[in-house]
N, CA, C and O atoms as a DFTB+ gen file, in Angstrom:
260 C
 N C O
     1  1     107.776     114.921      92.092
     2  2     106.763     113.903      92.287
     3  2     107.355     112.796      93.148
     4  3     108.525     112.440      93.003
     5  1     106.551     112.264      94.029
     6  2     106.918     111.147      94.893
     7  2     105.916     110.035      94.655
     8  3     104.710     110.281      94.614
     9  1     106.400     108.822      94.499
    10  2     105.528     107.656      94.386
    11  2     105.624     106.906      95.699
    12  3     106.711     106.505      96.115
    13  1     104.479     106.714      96.357
    14  2     104.403     106.021      97.640
    15  2     103.732     104.682      97.403
    16  3     102.727     104.607      96.696
    17  1     104.282     103.615      97.990
    18  2     103.729     102.280      97.784
    19  2     103.375     101.644      99.123
    20  3     104.178     100.891      99.674
    21  1     102.160     101.937      99.672
    22  2     101.726     101.255     100.887
    23  2     100.857     100.051     100.534
    24  3      99.924     100.177      99.740
    25  1     101.145      98.902     101.103
    26  2     100.337      97.694     100.875
    27  2     100.178      97.350      99.399
    28  3      99.153      96.793      99.004
    29  1     101.168      97.670      98.582
    30  2     101.089      97.332      97.168
    31  2     100.337      98.338      96.316
    32  3     100.344      98.224      95.090
    33  1      99.688      99.317      96.928
    34  2      99.016     100.368      96.171
    35  2     100.054     101.419      95.783
    36  3     101.008     101.658      96.523
    37  1      99.869     102.035      94.639
    38  2     100.784     103.089      94.207
    39  2     100.057     104.423      94.281
    40  3      98.999     104.604      93.679
    41  1     100.639     105.354      95.028
    42  2     100.079     106.691      95.183
    43  2     101.120     107.695      94.725
    44  3     102.302     107.537      95.030
    45  1     100.705     108.728      93.994
    46  2     101.632     109.752      93.531
    47  2     101.347     111.058      94.246
    48  3     100.193     111.463      94.386
    49  1     102.390     111.703      94.691
    50  2     102.275     112.973      95.405
    51  2     103.092     114.020      94.666
    52  3     104.255     113.791      94.334
    53  1     102.478     115.166      94.410
    54  2     103.183     116.301      93.831
    55  2     103.020     117.450      94.812
    56  3     101.904     117.878      95.105
    57  1     104.149     117.946      95.317
    58  2     104.095     119.015      96.309
    59  2     105.142     120.073      96.016
    60  3     105.765     120.084      94.955
    61  1     105.317     120.958      96.982
    62  2     106.319     122.012      96.865
    63  2     107.714     121.422      97.031
    64  3     107.867     120.286      97.480
    65  1     108.729     122.202      96.667
    66  2     110.115     121.742      96.785
    67  2     110.510     121.446      98.223
    68  3     111.407     120.639      98.463
    69  1     109.851     122.089      99.187
    70  2     110.205     121.876     100.593
    71  2     109.259     120.906     101.303
    72  3     109.260     120.838     102.532
    73  1     108.458     120.162     100.552
    74  2     107.541     119.185     101.142
    75  2     108.323     118.071     101.834
    76  3     109.413     117.697     101.402
    77  1     107.746     117.549     102.913
    78  2     108.352     116.435     103.634
    79  2     107.547     115.166     103.374
    80  3     106.437     115.212     102.844
    81  1     108.127     114.042     103.754
    82  2     107.405     112.771     103.621
    83  2     106.159     112.794     104.504
    84  3     105.138     112.201     104.153
    85  1     106.238     113.467     105.634
    86  2     105.078     113.606     106.512
    87  2     103.937     114.328     105.798
    88  3     102.778     113.930     105.921
    89  1     104.257     115.386     105.052
    90  2     103.242     116.118     104.282
    91  2     102.533     115.186     103.296
    92  3     101.308     115.194     103.181
    93  1     103.328     114.388     102.593
    94  2     102.761     113.476     101.594
    95  2     101.874     112.423     102.254
    96  3     100.774     112.148     101.777
    97  1     102.348     111.838     103.344
    98  2     101.561     110.816     104.023
    99  2     100.231     111.374     104.520
   100  3      99.186     110.742     104.361
   101  1     100.274     112.546     105.114
   102  2      99.035     113.168     105.613
   103  2      98.076     113.456     104.470
   104  3      96.864     113.310     104.632
   105  1      98.592     113.861     103.325
   106  2      97.746     114.133     102.152
   107  2      96.972     112.873     101.741
   108  3      95.835     112.958     101.278
   109  1      97.602     111.706     101.916
   110  2      96.962     110.439     101.579
   111  2      96.133     109.869     102.717
   112  3      95.538     108.801     102.570
   113  1      96.084     110.569     103.861
   114  2      95.319     110.081     104.998
   115  2      96.042     109.003     105.782
   116  3      95.410     108.220     106.492
   117  1      97.369     108.956     105.660
   118  2      98.174     107.967     106.375
   119  2      98.828     108.663     107.563
   120  3      99.495     109.685     107.400
   121  1      98.636     108.109     108.753
   122  2      99.260     108.661     109.951
   123  2     100.760     108.354     109.902
   124  3     101.144     107.185     109.944
   125  1     101.616     109.382     109.813
   126  2     103.056     109.156     109.703
   127  2     103.660     108.405     110.887
   128  3     104.727     107.806     110.751
   129  1     103.007     108.425     112.032
   130  2     103.528     107.751     113.215
   131  2     103.287     106.244     113.193
   132  3     103.742     105.533     114.089
   133  1     102.578     105.750     112.178
   134  2     102.247     104.327     112.126
   135  2     102.957     103.592     110.993
   136  3     102.626     102.443     110.699
   137  1     103.934     104.246     110.353
   138  2     104.607     103.634     109.213
   139  2     106.119     103.835     109.281
   140  3     106.619     104.697     110.003
   141  1     106.824     103.023     108.516
   142  2     108.232     103.240     108.239
   143  2     108.339     103.642     106.779
   144  3     107.650     103.083     105.925
   145  1     109.189     104.596     106.493
   146  2     109.413     105.047     105.120
   147  2     110.761     104.470     104.689
   148  3     111.792     104.765     105.293
   149  1     110.743     103.652     103.648
   150  2     111.948     102.989     103.197
   151  2     112.316     103.518     101.809
   152  3     111.530     103.436     100.865
   153  1     113.523     104.056     101.713
   154  2     113.988     104.616     100.447
   155  2     114.990     103.709      99.764
   156  3     115.053     102.510     100.036
   157  1     115.774     104.298      98.872
   158  2     116.791     103.562      98.133
   159  2     117.757     102.861      99.071
   160  3     118.013     103.325     100.183
   161  1     118.287     101.748      98.614
   162  2     119.216     100.922      99.384
   163  2     118.589     100.423     100.688
   164  3     119.300     100.102     101.641
   165  1     117.247     100.360     100.726
   166  2     116.505      99.850     101.886
   167  2     116.829     100.580     103.182
   168  3     116.901      99.958     104.242
   169  1     117.025     101.887     103.107
   170  2     117.304     102.687     104.299
   171  2     116.050     103.415     104.752
   172  3     115.288     103.935     103.937
   173  1     115.847     103.443     106.071
   174  2     114.719     104.150     106.657
   175  2     114.930     105.665     106.522
   176  3     116.044     106.164     106.680
   177  1     113.857     106.372     106.230
   178  2     113.899     107.824     106.059
   179  2     113.030     108.459     107.137
   180  3     111.903     108.010     107.346
   181  1     113.516     109.489     107.829
   182  2     112.686     110.181     108.821
   183  2     111.482     110.856     108.152
   184  3     111.588     111.378     107.042
   185  1     110.350     110.838     108.837
   186  2     109.132     111.420     108.260
   187  2     109.246     112.915     108.030
   188  3     108.567     113.454     107.157
   189  1     110.094     113.601     108.798
   190  2     110.205     115.052     108.638
   191  2     111.300     115.469     107.651
   192  3     111.608     116.654     107.520
   193  1     111.883     114.488     106.959
   194  2     112.916     114.786     105.962
   195  2     112.269     115.349     104.698
   196  3     111.164     114.947     104.332
   197  1     112.955     116.278     104.031
   198  2     112.453     116.767     102.739
   199  2     112.425     115.617     101.731
   200  3     113.270     114.723     101.775
   201  1     111.459     115.649     100.838
   202  2     111.323     114.602      99.833
   203  2     112.470     114.731      98.830
   204  3     112.610     115.748      98.150
   205  1     113.279     113.687      98.754
   206  2     114.401     113.647      97.813
   207  2     114.341     112.397      96.933
   208  3     114.872     112.390      95.822
   209  1     113.698     111.348      97.431
   210  2     113.563     110.103      96.668
   211  2     112.363     110.222      95.731
   212  3     111.378     110.883      96.059
   213  1     112.447     109.588      94.576
   214  2     111.313     109.591      93.651
   215  2     110.329     108.478      93.969
   216  3     109.163     108.537      93.578
   217  1     110.808     107.457      94.687
   218  2     109.939     106.334      95.057
   219  2     110.358     105.837      96.429
   220  3     111.546     105.677      96.709
   221  1     109.376     105.597      97.275
   222  2     109.628     105.002      98.585
   223  2     108.608     103.905      98.835
   224  3     107.532     103.889      98.236
   225  1     108.958     102.998      99.718
   226  2     108.019     101.979     100.174
   227  2     107.552     102.374     101.564
   228  3     108.335     102.860     102.380
   229  1     106.273     102.162     101.827
   230  2     105.681     102.462     103.122
   231  2     105.341     101.135     103.787
   232  3     104.592     100.325     103.240
   233  1     105.905     100.923     104.979
   234  2     105.644      99.693     105.729
   235  2     104.782     100.068     106.927
   236  3     105.188     100.858     107.779
   237  1     103.589      99.489     106.979
   238  2     102.685      99.747     108.095
   239  2     103.200      99.013     109.323
   240  3     103.546      97.835     109.242
   241  1     103.252      99.700     110.458
   242  2     103.834      99.107     111.665
   243  2     102.803      98.783     112.739
   244  3     103.161      98.287     113.807
   245  1     101.535      99.055     112.471
   246  2     100.502      98.715     113.446
   247  2      99.193      98.417     112.734
   248  3      99.041      98.682     111.541
   249  1      98.268      97.871     113.475
   250  2      96.958      97.520     112.920
   251  2      96.172      98.769     112.605
   252  3      96.213      99.746     113.352
   253  1      95.452      98.737     111.490
   254  2      94.571      99.843     111.154
   255  2      93.121      99.481     111.442
   256  3      92.200     100.169     111.001
   257  1      92.925      98.388     112.191
   258  2      91.640      97.786     112.457
   259  2      90.627      98.603     113.038
   260  3      89.517      98.131     113.282
């Protein structure tokens, strides 16, 4: 399970063992190219990395207007 926190909302994703952060973001309707994924120790995580963190923060990098 992955907990994603964009804009203070908490979203939970349950996927396969080989799921990527990109898979999770797309499932939530979030364009992976418009966010930064921040994991433990405040390090950026590539969107195509396999999900290894249990919780990440999502920082929106552009307007969704």
